[in-house]
Residue, then its C-alpha position, 0 to 999 in steps of 0.5 A: x315192157x314195164x316194171x319197177x325202177x330202183x326207186x320202186x316206181x312203176x315204169x313202162x314203154x307204151x303205157x299211159x302214165x295214168x295207168x302206170x301210176x294207178x297200178x304202181x299205187x295199187x301194188x304199193x298199197x296191197x299190204x293194206x289187204x293183209x288184215x282181211x285174211x284174219x277174218x277167214x276162219x278155216x282153210x285146209x291144204x293138201x296133199x303134198x308136204x315134204x322137206x326141201x333140202x336146198x343145195x347150191x351147185x358150184x360149176x367147178x365142184x360139179x365138173x370135178x365130181x363128173x370127172x372123178x366118177x367118169x361120167x361121159x358127155x354122151x351119157x349126160x346128153x342122151x339120158x332121156x328119162x325124167x326119173x333116176x335110180x342111180x346117182x349118175x342118173x341123178x347127175x344127168x338131171x342136174x346137167x340137163x337143167x344146168x346146161x339148158x337153164x330149165x327147171x325139172x322135177x325127177x322122181x326115184x323109187x330107190x330108197x337109198x338114193x336120197x341119202x347117197x346124194x346128201x352125203x356128197x351134196x351137203x344142203x345149205x338149209x332145210x325148209x318146208x316143201x311141196x305146194x301143200x306144205x308151203x301154202x300151209x305155212x304162208x296161210x298161218x303167217x297171214x293169220x287165218x284162224x285155223x289151217x289144217x295140213x295133210x301130211x302122209x308122213x310126219x317125223x320130228x325132222x319134218x314137223x319141225x319145218x312147219x312154223x311154230x304157230x298155234x293156228x297151224x294144225x296136223x294129225x298125230x298118230x292117234x288121229x288127234x289134231x294138234x299144233x303141227x310143229x309139235x307132232x312126232x309120228x315116231x314110225x314115219x320116215x322123212x320125205x325129202x326133195x333135194x333142190x339143186x340151185x344154180x346160177x346164170x353164167x356159171x360153167x361146167x366142163x365135161x370131156x373138155x367141153x364147156x357148158x355155160x348156164x344160160x339162166x338161173x334155175x333149179x333141178x329137183x330130185x324127189x326121194x318121196x315114195x309116199x307122195x309119188x303114190x299119194x297115200x292119203x292120211x285118213x285122219x285128214x280125209x275124215x276131218x274134211x268130211x266133217x269140218x266145213x272150211x272156207x278154202x281148200x288147196x289141192x296139189x301134189x297130183x303131179x308126182x303120181x305115176x300113170x299106174x298109181x294115178x289110175x287107182x288114186x285119182x278116182x278115189x280122191x275125186x269121189x271123196x271131193x264130190x262127197x265133201x261138196x255135197x255135205x261139209x264143204x258145200x260152201x268151201x272153195x276147192x282150188x287145184x294147183x296144176x304143177x309141172x307133170x312129166x307124164x302126159x297120161x297123168x296130166x290128162x287124168x288130173x284134168x279129167x278127174x280132179x280139175x272138173x270137180x273144183x271151183x278154181x284152178x291155178x297154173x303157170x305158163x309152162x303148165x298151161x302149155x303142157x295142158x294145151x299139148x293135150x287138149x289142143x295139140x294142133x296149135x303151138x302156144x307161146x309163153x306170152x299174154x295173148x296165147x296164155x289168155x287163149x289157153x285159159x279160155x280153152x281150159x275153162x271150156x273143157x273143165x267148166x271150172x268157175x275160176x282159172x288163174x294163171x301166174x307167170x313172171x310179170x303177168x297174173x290173169x284171172x277169168x271167172x264166172x259172173x256168178x262166182x262166189x267172189x266178186x271181180x273186185x275181190x279177185x283183183x285184190x287177191x291177185x294184188x295181195x298174191x303179188x305182194x306176198x310173192x315179191x316178199x318171198x322172192x326178196x326174203x326167201x322162206x317167209x317166216x314173219x308177218x311183217 
């Protein structure tokens, strides 16, 4: 076991002091690497950007709501789907994640559900959401010279969630690239993900039974049909076909239904292959595998997308889900040795030149010896990512360089 004490000293049990001191110093000095990002001329981020509406869940308020709506404990505990079409079904997702201390993302095809939820659960704030949107904002903070963002919907309320930086670019209704925070596609609709956050040891009462939240976590209700269908912005696709990038970050495939995935993923794969043959032949394409509720979709993501990128990122939960598909006869625990084995098996299956795994306390990368970046660069990248992640954990939504 190891970590940082109250004086920001790296401490651990069973670790040689010289090792502790070395990594403590490395992490403390990781900020010096940040200016190097300013030398990167271009990056692109796709495919999911949305609005995150943050809602704090109070156990007493939730208990009263469940009682008022006569939602039974039997209904809450026996609802098995990971999608919701009614308000009460969405309450099942909140209850499940609250009582189990887990995080899940559910979807809905009901266009009115989002508004109904937000009328009752008032958000404390709205911010950029989706891996594509979040990483785009972070890249712009880090002063990468030009960051292009894929957005399949961009009304004013959504463009306002992007940072007002000149290096952060999007596409207007006529296909022109502009500072994204200043764009307003008047005919578009906002894509909202409602993020319910709850705290460890909070309590709810259902049918006179007390449920204690064992771990602070979140439940996400996505009212986001365009990202569920992954309707692409053709202006962005044409931009990628013509304008070389240093890096391209891909995510958002996890929101697809199995029916939609069959149509969408092969098309995007073919576009990526064309990019790599021409404009993006020197670009590093990175895929972020997100929590995917449909195993058929996850298998298609691994087969269609993961085998055509230069780099794959995932966390321990996602690694375990992938192993249930690729190696179902074995049980993988969220621990270093099992995760390293999972990375090797995923590397063997996809032939991806680099795989990165990130979880609380552990960050591992394996890469081909001939990969475009050196092992030292990989180590520095992990250190800088840890530094940025720590800043985000401490400060919340990052908005300033310092």
